[in-house]
C-alpha positions in Angstrom: 143.5 98.1 131.5 140.1 96.5 130.9 137.9 99.1 131.4 139.9 101.2 128.4 139.2 97.6 126.7 136.1 98.3 127.1 135.2 101.1 126.4 137.6 100.9 122.8 135.1 97.8 122.1 132.0 100.6 123.2 133.3 102.8 121.0 134.0 100.1 118.2 130.7 98.9 118.4 128.8 101.8 118.7 131.2 103.4 115.4 129.4 99.6 113.5 126.4 100.8 114.1 126.0 103.9 112.9 127.4 103.2 109.6 125.6 100.3 109.5 122.8 102.0 110.0 123.5 104.9 107.7 124.2 102.4 104.6 121.7 100.6 104.9 118.9 104.2 104.7 122.0 104.6 102.1 120.7 101.5 100.1 116.9 102.0 100.5 116.5 105.4 99.2 119.2 104.0 96.7 116.3 101.6 95.6 113.5 104.2 95.5 115.3 106.9 93.5 116.7 103.5 91.2 112.9 102.5 90.9 111.7 105.3 90.5 112.9 105.7 87.2 112.5 102.1 86.7 109.5 103.2 86.4 110.1 105.5 84.0 112.1 104.2 81.6 109.2 100.8 81.2 106.9 103.7 81.2 108.4 104.9 77.8 109.8 102.6 76.6 105.6 100.8 76.5 104.8 103.7 74.8 106.9 103.6 71.8 106.3 100.2 71.8 102.6 101.1 71.5 103.2 104.0 68.6 105.3 101.3 66.6 102.8 98.9 66.9 100.4 101.2 65.6 102.4 103.3 62.4 102.8 99.5 61.5 98.8 98.6 61.5 
């Protein structure tokens, strides 16, 4: 019975470790992609603002 409990906890904590690593990598990839998209949006916004400002002068 004690071996079953040890095996269960070992399995449970191993599964929790694997899931947390996978989720962490997923969050890191999502943050990298979001940052890249955000920088592209920021660059386009600056181009639009500079076009508007140059048109007003």
